[in-house]
C-alpha positions in Angstrom: -14.7 -7.7 12.8 -15.3 -5.5 15.8 -13.3 -2.4 16.8 -11.4 -4.2 19.6 -10.2 -7.0 17.3 -8.8 -4.4 14.9 -6.8 -2.7 17.6 -8.6 0.6 17.7 -11.6 2.6 16.9 -13.0 2.9 13.4 -13.2 6.4 11.9 -17.0 6.2 12.0 -17.0 5.8 15.8 -14.8 8.8 16.3 -17.3 11.1 14.6 -15.1 12.2 11.7 -16.7 13.8 8.7 -16.1 12.6 5.1 -14.7 16.1 4.3 -11.7 15.4 6.6 -10.5 12.7 4.3 -10.5 15.0 1.2 -7.1 16.3 0.5 -4.9 17.4 -2.4 -4.1 13.8 -3.4 -7.7 12.9 -3.6 -8.4 15.9 -5.7 -5.6 15.1 -8.1 -6.8 11.5 -8.4 -10.5 12.5 -9.0 -9.4 15.2 -11.6 -7.2 12.7 -13.4 -10.0 10.2 -13.5 -12.4 12.7 -14.9 -9.8 13.9 -17.4 -9.3 10.3 -18.5 -13.0 10.0 -19.2 -13.2 13.3 -21.1 -10.0 12.6 -23.0 -11.3 9.3 -24.1 -14.5 10.9 -25.4 -12.5 13.5 -27.2 -10.0 11.0 -28.6 -7.1 12.8 -26.9 -6.3 10.8 -23.8 -3.0 12.5 -23.0 -4.4 16.1 -22.9 -7.3 14.8 -20.9 -5.0 13.4 -18.2 -2.8 16.5 -18.1 -5.8 18.9 -17.9 -7.6 16.7 -15.3 -4.5 16.4 -13.1 -3.9 20.2 -13.4 -7.5 21.0 -12.4 -7.5 18.5 -9.6 -4.4 20.1 -8.2 -5.8 23.6 -8.4 -9.1 22.6 -6.8 -7.2 20.7 -4.1 -5.1 23.7 -3.2 -8.1 26.0 -3.1 -9.9 23.6 -0.8 -6.9 23.2 1.5 -6.5 27.0 1.6 -10.1 27.5 2.6 -9.9 24.7 5.2 -6.9 26.3 6.9 -8.7 29.6 7.5 
């Protein structure tokens, strides 16, 4: 499907970088996914999810703070 049929331009045609799509929510999701994997390997899924979400949140806040400068 071309851009006109979709009713607008695609993000690639606007020249956006992939880093513009990274935000706190993405960081939390990636941290939780990694925590899920680590928690499974350590046989403690709950703590893996908690620690992963926490680290994802902290990293997301740091990235957003650096971006706003």
